[in-house]
PAMI-677050 format. One record per atom (N, C-alpha, C, CB): residue in three letters; z, x, y. Coordinates in steps of 0.001 Angstrom, whole numbers, padded with zeros to 6 digits, always signed. Last residue first. Glycine has a CB too. Example, Ala and Ser with C-alpha at 12.3 -4.5 7.8 and 13.67 -1.06 7.14 Angstrom:
BEGIN
Ser+007080+012850-002250
Ser+007140+013670-001060
Ser+007870+012900+000030
Ser+005725+014084-000598
Ala+007800+013190-005690
Ala+007800+012300-004500
Ala+007800+013200-003300
Ala+009046+011308-004473
//
This chain:
BEGIN
Unk+153941+016202+015745
Unk+154407+015102+014774
Unk+155252+015658+013507
Unk+153088+014311+014216
Unk+153137+016635+018865
Unk+153941+017172+017830
Unk+154408+016079+016941
Unk+155083+017933+018381
Unk+149755+016441+019686
Unk+151053+015871+019572
Unk+151865+016571+018489
Unk+150946+014405+019293
Unk+147898+019117+020910
Unk+147985+018096+019784
Unk+149435+017724+019931
Unk+147582+018677+018223
Unk+148975+017857+023814
Unk+147953+017754+022857
Unk+147863+019062+022039
Unk+146643+017424+023540
Unk+151594+016042+025513
Unk+151005+017218+025015
Unk+149912+017026+023931
Unk+152061+018045+024502
Unk+152658+013527+025995
Unk+151663+013951+026950
Unk+151079+015311+026386
Unk+152311+014108+028442
Unk+154681+013125+024037
Unk+153497+012295+024040
Unk+152376+012740+024975
Unk+153883+010940+024385
Unk+156695+014974+024916
Unk+156045+015110+023552
Unk+154721+014345+023519
Unk+157002+014561+022400
Unk+157549+013817+027103
Unk+156948+015044+027187
Unk+156099+015382+026032
Unk+157907+016004+027370
Unk+158740+011448+025988
Unk+157719+011327+027013
Unk+156961+012567+027131
Unk+158297+010969+028323
Unk+160823+012592+024448
Unk+159730+011826+023795
Unk+158472+011636+024712
Unk+160271+010431+023369
Unk+162363+013781+026368
Unk+161820+014555+025335
Unk+160614+013835+024644
Unk+162908+014877+024351
Unk+163232+011617+027920
Unk+162424+012667+028481
Unk+161703+013388+027473
Unk+163207+013584+029243
Unk+163292+008307+026994
Unk+163801+009661+026597
Unk+162879+010668+027165
Unk+163908+009841+025038
Unk+163799+005487+029108
Unk+162801+006602+028358
Unk+163647+007803+028103
Unk+161417+007104+029318
Unk+165526+004005+030408
Unk+165403+003736+029084
Unk+164488+004609+028244
Unk+165023+002464+028993
Unk+165345+004608+033178
Unk+166547+005078+032403
Unk+166361+004751+030907
Unk+167888+004390+032950
Unk+162054+005842+033861
Unk+163113+004839+033840
Unk+164234+005347+032971
Unk+162595+003472+033331
Unk+159326+007235+035359
Unk+160579+007518+034688
Unk+161567+006395+034930
Unk+161155+008850+035159
Unk+156394+005299+035264
Unk+157354+006038+035966
Unk+158612+006258+035130
Unk+157670+005355+037236
Unk+154768+003689+033671
Unk+154056+004764+034304
Unk+155138+005756+035055
Unk+152962+004127+035347
Unk+155770+001449+032450
Unk+155681+002564+031557
Unk+155074+003789+032449
Unk+154742+002173+030238
Unk+155603-000618+034271
Unk+156943-000207+033880
Unk+156912+000969+033112
Unk+157638-001217+033148
Unk+152906-001138+034532
Unk+153446-000278+035666
Unk+154878+000138+035165
Unk+153504-001119+037168
Unk+150473-000765+032318
Unk+151828-001442+032257
Unk+152616-000660+033449
Unk+152615-001281+030648
Unk+147171-001319+033184
Unk+148191-000249+033028
Unk+149496-001215+033088
Unk+148115+001037+034295
Unk+143806-001547+032895
Unk+145129-002264+032860
Unk+146091-001259+032527
Unk+145200-003453+031843
Unk+141456+000114+035195
Unk+142173+000120+033770
Unk+143585-000726+033972
Unk+142518+001839+033209
Unk+139083-001414+036845
Unk+140498-001044+037122
Unk+141151-001080+035691
Unk+141251-002099+038222
Unk+135981-001784+037955
Unk+136773-001366+036777
Unk+138125-000787+037309
Unk+135966-000268+035881
Unk+135238-004768+039874
Unk+135158-003272+039728
Unk+136261-002830+038658
Unk+135412-002518+041205
Unk+135946-007338+039712
Unk+134765-006941+039142
Unk+134633-005390+039018
Unk+133678-007512+039922
Unk+139436-008184+038845
Unk+138148-007856+039716
Unk+137115-007387+039012
Unk+138348-006871+040747
Unk+140502-010886+036905
Unk+140451-009487+036892
Unk+139171-009129+037985
Unk+140219-008928+035260
Unk+142674-013533+035994
Unk+141729-013051+036922
Unk+141616-011561+037081
Unk+142015-013610+038153
Unk+143196-015151+032803
Unk+143567-014092+033948
Unk+142504-013873+034837
Unk+143951-012708+033413
Unk+142676-018727+032422
Unk+142989-017353+032070
Unk+143301-016441+033200
Unk+141907-016796+031343
Unk+140323-020545+034471
Unk+141359-020463+033333
Unk+141494-018973+032859
Unk+140908-021419+032049
Unk+138435-020296+036358
Unk+139880-020491+036857
Unk+140892-020413+035674
Unk+140042-021935+037599
Unk+136185-019976+035028
Unk+136706-018869+035568
Unk+138057-019074+036088
Unk+135872-018395+036526
Unk+135564-022579+034260
Unk+135868-021756+033272
Unk+136568-020487+033849
Unk+134654-021470+032510
Unk+135116-023769+036883
Unk+136340-024265+036124
Unk+136679-023230+034872
Unk+136032-025851+035534
Unk+132878-022294+037610
Unk+133957-022208+038471
Unk+135263-022585+037586
Unk+133719-023166+039741
Unk+131070-023363+035645
Unk+131503-021916+035612
Unk+132705-021684+036415
Unk+130418-020995+036115
Unk+130792-025898+036412
Unk+131227-025615+035068
Unk+131686-024255+035008
Unk+130172-025847+034068
Unk+129781-025630+039015
Unk+131057-026096+038852
Unk+131638-025963+037492
Unk+131087-027391+039239
Unk+127234-024449+038648
Unk+128359-023755+039114
Unk+129717-024236+038960
Unk+128196-023570+040326
Unk+126053-026775+037526
Unk+126268-025622+036565
Unk+127368-024784+037213
Unk+124891-024723+036303
Unk+126012-028396+039859
Unk+126804-028866+038619
Unk+127094-027658+037656
Unk+125962-030020+037799
Unk+124158-026823+041459
Unk+125583-027023+041774
Unk+126442-027481+040592
Unk+125707-028027+042873
Unk+121853-027197+039867
Unk+122575-025895+040096
Unk+123910-026031+040515
Unk+121927-025083+041070
Unk+121482-029913+040256
Unk+121730-029378+038889
Unk+122450-028074+039020
Unk+120404-029187+038077
Unk+121015-030049+042957
Unk+122163-030724+042403
Unk+122562-030248+041006
Unk+121896-032170+042368
Unk+118605-028607+043175
Unk+120003-028088+043914
Unk+121157-028760+043149
Unk+120114-028551+045643
Unk+116974-030148+041715
Unk+117179-028828+041248
Unk+118542-028297+041922
Unk+115895-027913+041602
Unk+116821-032513+043193
Unk+117367-032585+041854
Unk+117694-031190+041379
Unk+116391-033276+040893
Unk+115667-031549+045622
Unk+117080-032108+045670
Unk+117674-032122+044271
Unk+117104-033588+046272
Unk+113119-030867+044752
Unk+114093-029872+045167
Unk+115473-030342+045315
Unk+113700-029304+046390
Unk+112275-033407+043963
Unk+112531-032363+042903
Unk+113304-031262+043331
Unk+111318-031823+042375
Unk+112121-034486+046559
Unk+113029-035281+045408
Unk+113319-034192+044323
Unk+112157-036701+044631
Unk+110369-032961+047827
Unk+111689-032945+048256
Unk+112602-033533+047215
Unk+111807-033647+049524
Unk+107953-031003+047075
Unk+108389-032168+046506
Unk+109940-032310+046734
Unk+108000-032180+045042
Unk+105765-029614+049440
Unk+107015-029584+048915
Unk+107309-031028+048296
Unk+108019-029146+050008
Unk+102997-029782+050358
Unk+103506-028556+049933
Unk+104786-028628+049181
Unk+103657-027726+051035
Unk+102652-032614+051141
Unk+101780-031955+050076
Unk+102389-030672+049496
Unk+100382-031602+050670
Unk+104714-032900+053036
Unk+104766-033581+051846
Unk+103899-033032+050750
Unk+104449-034900+052091
Unk+103782-030928+054823
Unk+104956-030790+054316
Unk+105065-031603+053019
Unk+105909-031127+055294
Unk+101278-032255+055640
Unk+101233-030893+055160
Unk+102637-030646+054473
Unk+100923-029841+056379
Unk+102394-034807+056699
Unk+101458-034734+055530
Unk+101360-033407+054911
Unk+100102-035138+055921
Unk+103782-033723+058957
Unk+104460-034444+057818
Unk+103561-034431+056597
Unk+104808-035940+058203
Unk+101681-032726+060410
Unk+102785-031691+059968
Unk+103439-032352+058828
Unk+103915-031311+061153
Unk+100282-035068+061032
Unk+099610-033914+060259
Unk+100565-033038+059682
Unk+098706-033076+061118
Unk+102221-036461+062524
Unk+101692-037079+061194
Unk+100965-035913+060474
Unk+100621-038403+061448
Unk+102518-034924+064785
Unk+103583-035137+063805
Unk+103258-035720+062489
Unk+104533-035946+064362
Unk+099934-035029+065770
Unk+100469-033732+065510
Unk+101601-033980+064422
Unk+101021-033028+066883
Unk+099856-037792+066319
Unk+098824-037198+065558
Unk+099340-035900+064932
Unk+097600-036957+066423
Unk+101893-038076+068283
Unk+102038-038814+066939
Unk+101019-038202+066078
Unk+101824-040434+067028
Unk+102036-037307+070920
Unk+102242-036337+069907
Unk+102336-036842+068540
Unk+103379-035622+070184
Unk+101757-039495+072541
Unk+100834-038457+072564
Unk+100865-037475+071656
Unk+100856-037911+073614
Unk+104087-041060+071988
Unk+102849-041471+071431
Unk+101780-040325+071530
Unk+102376-042741+072144
Unk+107116-039340+071078
Unk+106099-039774+072087
Unk+104772-040127+071455
Unk+105872-038675+073129
Unk+108478-038077+069084
Unk+108568-039504+069333
Unk+107636-040136+070262
Unk+109804-039788+069780
Unk+108271-035469+069386
Unk+107547-036026+068340
Unk+107579-037501+068440
Unk+108049-035568+067059
Unk+109847-034723+071565
Unk+108424-034935+071718
Unk+107692-035593+070641
Unk+107820-033743+071932
Unk+112816-035872+072382
Unk+112104-035548+071131
Unk+110645-035852+071370
Unk+112664-036363+069891
Unk+114525-034271+075124
Unk+113771-035330+074751
Unk+112937-034949+073378
Unk+112863-035714+075964
Unk+116020-032183+076335
Unk+116264-032476+075021
Unk+115442-033746+074378
Unk+117709-032677+074943
Unk+115922-032496+078946
Unk+115052-031262+078452
Unk+115070-031492+076882
Unk+115743-029636+078917
Unk+117450-034505+079839
Unk+115937-034670+079815
Unk+115216-033630+079022
Unk+115377-034637+081216
Unk+120079-033357+079652
Unk+119529-034285+078628
Unk+118085-034461+078617
Unk+120097-035575+078776
Unk+120621-029897+080120
Unk+120090-031063+080814
Unk+119585-032064+079729
Unk+118919-030644+081828
Unk+123423-028109+079451
Unk+122135-028613+078872
Unk+121751-029783+079513
Unk+122195-028879+077431
Unk+124877-025606+081772
Unk+124778-026731+080687
Unk+123541-026995+080202
Unk+125240-027983+081130
Unk+124028-024993+085270
Unk+124686-024625+083844
Unk+124501-025809+082908
Unk+126345-024289+083954
Unk+122403-026039+087302
Unk+122757-024704+087344
Unk+123566-024219+086037
Unk+123549-024497+088605
Unk+119555-028232+086535
Unk+121098-027920+086711
Unk+121344-026484+086792
Unk+121974-028473+085522
Unk+117049-028472+085707
Unk+117379-028354+087226
Unk+118669-028140+087464
Unk+117041-029500+088007
Unk+117444-026895+082711
Unk+116561-027806+083524
Unk+116856-027495+085015
Unk+116840-029398+083183
Unk+119018-025634+080665
Unk+119559-026190+081893
Unk+118735-027123+082679
Unk+119898-025165+082728
Unk+117001-024652+078931
Unk+117780-025764+078536
Unk+118645-026426+079612
Unk+118603-025351+077469
Unk+116190-022444+080247
Unk+115280-023446+080093
Unk+115916-024776+079731
Unk+114328-023047+079124
Unk+118590-020976+080461
Unk+117959-021465+081707
Unk+116996-022455+081411
Unk+117319-020400+082485
Unk+118939-020158+077889
Unk+119878-021123+078356
Unk+119364-021751+079750
Unk+121302-020428+078501
Unk+115803-019928+076065
Unk+116880-019393+076979
Unk+117743-020458+077510
Unk+116293-018640+078147
Unk+115010-019669+072688
Unk+115155-020650+073858
Unk+116187-020131+074885
Unk+115621-022104+073332
Unk+112915-018451+070436
Unk+114063-017974+071344
Unk+113937-019058+072531
Unk+113880-016256+071908
Unk+112227-018880+067171
Unk+111988-019568+068377
Unk+113201-019222+069339
Unk+111826-021133+068103
Unk+110696-017448+064526
Unk+111744-017287+065383
Unk+111390-017779+066820
Unk+112150-015874+065359
Unk+109641-018484+061469
Unk+109235-018502+062802
Unk+110468-018524+063662
Unk+108329-019663+063077
Unk+108799-017294+058257
Unk+109845-017703+059196
Unk+109099-017686+060596
Unk+111185-016684+059139
Unk+106558-016562+056910
Unk+107498-017246+056093
Unk+108671-017922+057111
Unk+108126-016153+054982
Unk+103082-016449+057540
Unk+104481-016262+058109
Unk+105350-017217+057278
Unk+104580-016605+059755
Unk+100980-016812+055805
Unk+101044-015689+056436
Unk+102476-015448+057015
Unk+100014-015686+057410
Unk+100337-018155+052763
Unk+101240-018226+053816
Unk+101296-016953+054447
Unk+102529-018657+053400
Unk+096871-018681+051658
Unk+098193-018123+051526
Unk+099074-018120+052923
Unk+098013-016664+050979
Unk+095214-021666+051527
Unk+095370-020543+052174
Unk+096744-019832+051980
Unk+095111-020825+053480
Unk+093897-023116+048576
Unk+094923-023224+049626
Unk+094979-021810+050276
Unk+096382-023696+049020
//
């Protein structure tokens, strides 16, 4: 089998081409499906045969569905419990970060010194 040379094809279609003989919009005759015309049946059948030989669409569909089912299990597990961001944020008790009336200033200062006075 010949290795794939191109993985993607970019097709640029101008608005002028889609407008056809009109000055704006999309002309319906421009959008005719050439694959349905008898003159292009050979090309369509050749491309369909190559696609069928290269890709197993039933297996691809099964793989996608299995992957989606696994993600739903993980999603349900992640919704239980606490949510924490991915980047590291140390968990802090905000009520202990600032001076409050219930804190003794001497105890607070003693805990900040090293070595601690014991």
